[in-house]
LOTINU-531409 format. One line per 3 residues: their letters; for each residue x, y, z of N, C-alpha, C. Coordinates in Angstrom, 1 decimal. Example, Ala and Ser with C-alpha at 12.3 -4.5 7.8 and 13.67 -1.06 7.14 Angstrom:
<sites>
as	13.2 -5.7 7.8 12.3 -4.5 7.8 13.2 -3.3 7.8  12.8 -2.2 7.1 13.7 -1.1 7.1 12.9 0.0 7.9;
</sites>
This chain:
<sites>
msk	-4.6 0.1 -18.9 -4.0 0.3 -17.7 -2.8 -0.7 -17.8  -1.8 -0.2 -17.4 -0.4 -1.0 -17.3 -0.5 -2.1 -16.2  0.5 -2.9 -16.3 0.6 -3.9 -15.2 1.1 -3.3 -14.1;
ykm	0.7 -3.6 -12.9 1.1 -3.1 -11.6 2.6 -3.4 -11.3  3.4 -2.5 -10.7 4.7 -2.8 -10.2 4.7 -2.5 -8.8  5.3 -3.4 -8.0 5.5 -3.3 -6.6 6.9 -3.2 -6.1;
nyf	7.1 -2.3 -5.3 8.5 -2.2 -4.7 8.3 -2.1 -3.2  9.1 -3.0 -2.5 9.1 -2.9 -1.0 10.5 -2.4 -0.6  10.4 -1.4 0.4 11.6 -0.8 1.0 11.7 -1.3 2.4;
ade	12.5 -2.3 2.6 12.5 -3.0 4.0 13.0 -2.1 4.9  13.9 -1.2 4.8 14.5 -0.3 5.8 13.4 0.6 6.3  12.4 1.0 5.5 11.3 1.8 5.9 10.1 1.0 6.2;
dvl	10.0 -0.3 5.8 8.9 -1.1 5.9 7.8 -0.3 5.1  7.9 0.0 3.9 7.0 0.8 2.9 6.9 -0.1 1.7  5.6 -0.3 1.4 5.2 -1.0 0.1 4.6 0.0 -0.9;
hil	5.2 0.2 -2.0 4.7 1.1 -3.0 4.1 0.3 -4.3  3.0 0.5 -4.6 2.3 -0.1 -5.7 2.2 0.9 -6.8  2.8 0.7 -8.0 2.8 1.6 -9.0 1.8 1.1 -10.0;
iee	0.7 1.9 -10.3 -0.3 1.5 -11.3 0.0 2.2 -12.6  0.5 3.3 -12.7 0.7 4.0 -13.9 1.7 4.9 -13.7  2.8 5.1 -14.6 3.8 6.0 -14.7 3.3 7.4 -14.9;
gre	4.0 8.5 -14.3 3.6 9.9 -14.6 3.8 10.7 -13.5  3.5 11.9 -13.6 3.7 12.9 -12.6 2.6 12.9 -11.6  2.9 12.8 -10.4 1.9 12.8 -9.3 1.5 14.3 -8.9;
sec	0.2 14.5 -8.9 -0.4 15.8 -8.7 -0.9 15.9 -7.4  -1.4 14.9 -6.7 -2.1 15.0 -5.5 -1.9 13.7 -4.7  -1.9 13.8 -3.4 -1.9 12.5 -2.5 -3.0 12.5 -1.6;
rel	-3.8 11.6 -1.4 -4.9 11.5 -0.5 -4.6 10.3 0.4  -5.1 10.5 1.7 -5.1 9.4 2.6 -6.3 8.6 2.6  -6.2 7.4 2.3 -7.3 6.5 2.2 -7.7 5.8 3.6;
ahn	-6.7 5.6 4.3 -6.8 5.1 5.7 -5.4 5.4 6.4  -5.5 5.1 7.7 -4.2 5.2 8.5 -3.1 4.5 7.8  -1.9 5.2 7.4 -0.7 4.7 6.8 -0.9 4.1 5.4;
ita	-2.0 4.6 4.7 -2.2 4.2 3.3 -2.6 5.5 2.5  -1.9 5.8 1.5 -2.2 6.9 0.7 -2.3 6.6 -0.8  -3.2 7.4 -1.5 -3.2 7.2 -2.9 -2.6 8.3 -3.6;
eln	-2.0 8.0 -4.7 -1.2 9.0 -5.5 -2.0 9.3 -6.7  -2.5 10.5 -7.1 -3.2 10.8 -8.1 -2.5 11.7 -9.2  -3.0 11.6 -10.4 -2.5 12.4 -11.4 -3.4 13.7 -11.5;
ekg	-3.0 14.7 -12.5 -3.8 15.9 -12.6 -5.1 15.7 -13.0  -5.5 14.6 -13.5 -7.0 14.3 -13.8 -7.7 13.6 -12.6  -7.0 13.4 -11.6 -7.6 12.7 -10.4 -7.6 11.3 -10.5;
elm	-6.8 10.7 -11.4 -6.8 9.2 -11.6 -5.8 8.6 -10.7  -6.1 7.5 -10.2 -5.1 6.8 -9.4 -3.8 6.2 -10.1  -2.7 6.6 -9.5 -1.5 6.3 -10.2 -0.6 5.3 -9.3;
gie	-0.8 5.4 -8.0 -0.1 4.5 -7.1 -0.7 4.5 -5.7  -0.3 3.5 -4.9 -0.7 3.4 -3.5 0.6 3.1 -2.7  0.7 3.8 -1.6 1.8 3.7 -0.7 1.2 3.2 0.7;
ilk	1.9 2.0 1.1 1.5 1.6 2.5 2.6 1.7 3.4  2.5 2.4 4.4 3.5 2.5 5.5 3.2 1.4 6.5  4.4 0.9 7.3 4.2 -0.2 8.1 3.6 -1.4 7.3;
ase	4.1 -1.7 6.1 3.6 -2.7 5.2 3.5 -4.0 5.8  4.5 -4.4 6.4 4.5 -5.9 7.1 3.4 -6.0 8.1  3.2 -5.1 8.8 2.1 -5.1 9.8 0.7 -5.1 9.1;
fiq	0.5 -4.4 8.2 -0.7 -4.3 7.4 -1.1 -5.6 6.8  0.0 -6.2 6.0 -0.3 -7.4 5.3 -0.5 -8.6 6.3  0.3 -8.6 7.4 0.2 -9.6 8.4 -1.4 -9.6 8.8;
niv	-1.9 -8.3 9.2 -3.3 -8.3 9.7 -4.3 -8.7 8.7  -4.1 -8.3 7.4 -5.0 -8.8 6.3 -5.1 -10.3 6.2  -3.9 -10.8 6.1 -3.8 -12.2 6.0 -4.6 -13.0 7.1;
leq	-4.2 -12.6 8.4 -4.8 -13.3 9.5 -6.3 -13.1 9.6  -6.7 -11.8 9.2 -8.2 -11.5 9.2 -9.0 -12.3 8.2  -8.3 -12.5 7.0 -9.0 -13.3 5.9 -9.0 -14.7 6.2;
agl	-8.1 -15.1 6.9 -8.0 -16.6 7.4 -8.9 -16.8 8.6  -9.6 -15.8 9.1 -10.3 -15.9 10.4 -9.5 -16.1 11.6  -8.3 -15.7 11.6 -7.3 -15.9 12.7 -6.9 -14.6 13.2;
sdl	-7.7 -13.5 13.2 -7.3 -12.3 13.7 -6.9 -12.1 15.2  -7.2 -13.2 15.8 -6.9 -13.1 17.3 -5.4 -13.6 17.4  -4.8 -14.2 16.5 -3.4 -14.7 16.5 -2.4 -13.6 16.4;
kia	-1.2 -13.7 16.9 -0.1 -12.8 16.7 1.0 -13.7 16.2  1.8 -13.1 15.2 3.0 -13.8 14.6 4.1 -13.6 15.4  4.8 -14.7 15.6 6.1 -14.5 16.5 7.2 -13.6 15.8;
g	8.0 -12.9 16.6 9.0 -12.1 16.0 9.0 -10.8 16.4;
</sites>
């Protein structure tokens, strides 16, 4: 497996994590706003997270045990 590459598109608030280069054959929804990109063998090639800043904020606060807090802004 290659090294992961991440691209953040601020205008759309989308985080794309590339796991393996190649042609995408299928896309599956893993959770709300999170999709997996698969090749023709069904292997994971990438992950796309919509509303990425909100997703990451929620994960960080949850892991810190501070899920009841809101970030200003």
